[in-house]
C-alpha positions as CSV (number, residue, x, y, z in Angstrom):
1,M,113.5,114.9,96.3
2,R,109.9,114.2,96.4
3,R,109.1,110.6,96.6
4,L,105.4,110.7,95.8
5,T,104.3,112.1,92.3
6,R,101.1,110.5,91.7
7,N,97.7,109.8,93.4
8,T,97.7,109.1,97.1
9,C,94.3,108.4,98.9
10,T,94.2,108.6,102.7
11,V,91.1,107.1,104.2
12,A,90.2,108.3,107.7
13,A,92.5,111.2,107.5
14,S,90.8,113.9,109.7
15,R,92.5,112.9,113.0
16,A,95.8,111.7,114.6
17,V,97.7,109.1,112.4
18,G,95.6,109.7,109.3
19,R,96.1,113.5,109.5
20,T,99.9,112.9,109.9
21,I,100.1,110.4,107.0
22,T,98.2,112.9,104.9
23,A,100.5,115.8,105.8
24,R,103.6,113.7,105.1
25,S,102.1,112.4,101.8
26,R,101.5,116.0,100.6
27,Q,105.1,117.1,101.7
28,E,106.5,114.2,99.6
29,G,104.6,115.5,96.5
30,G,101.5,113.2,96.6
31,D,98.3,114.3,94.9
32,V,96.2,113.5,98.0
33,I,92.5,112.8,98.3
34,V,91.3,113.0,101.8
35,A,88.4,110.4,102.3
36,D,86.7,110.5,105.7
37,I,83.2,110.8,107.3
38,D,84.3,113.9,109.2
39,E,83.7,116.5,106.5
40,A,84.9,119.5,108.6
41,G,88.0,117.8,109.9
42,G,88.9,116.3,106.5
43,A,88.2,119.7,104.6
44,A,90.4,121.5,107.1
45,I,93.5,119.6,106.0
46,G,93.4,121.4,102.7
47,A,93.6,118.6,100.2
48,R,90.9,117.3,97.9
49,F,88.1,115.9,100.1
50,L,85.7,113.1,99.5
51,H,83.0,112.0,102.0
52,L,83.6,108.2,102.6
53,D,82.1,105.9,105.2
54,A,84.3,102.8,105.1
55,D,81.2,100.6,105.8
56,R,79.5,101.7,102.5
57,Q,80.5,100.1,99.4
58,E,79.1,102.9,97.1
59,D,81.5,105.4,98.9
60,W,84.5,103.2,97.9
61,R,83.1,103.2,94.3
62,R,83.1,107.0,94.3
63,L,86.6,107.0,95.6
64,G,87.6,104.6,92.8
65,D,85.9,107.0,90.3
66,A,87.7,110.0,91.8
67,A,91.2,108.1,91.7
68,P,91.0,105.4,89.0
69,V,94.7,104.9,89.3
70,A,96.0,105.3,92.9
71,D,99.6,104.4,93.6
72,V,99.2,104.4,97.4
73,V,95.9,103.9,99.4
74,V,96.1,104.2,103.2
75,S,93.0,102.7,104.8
76,N,93.3,104.0,108.3
77,A,89.6,103.7,109.4
78,G,89.1,102.2,112.7
79,I,86.9,102.3,115.8
80,T,88.4,104.8,118.3
81,G,85.8,105.1,121.0
82,F,85.9,108.9,120.7
83,E,82.6,109.2,118.9
């Protein structure tokens, strides 16, 4: 049985934990929007992609416009030291 049937947004989804959360959300039936600053990594996941810098309020507004009703939002952005 699929547990997610509506909008799911994963922020910072192009690597590690975010990529895993996104993959599992898609397996469970979520209509996933990948929001990340890493366009190549985010687009490679195969879900809808939206460029989002977690520091920029206008990027969050665009995410809100893209998914005005989101049942799940995973804000996974962080500082990794890999940049």
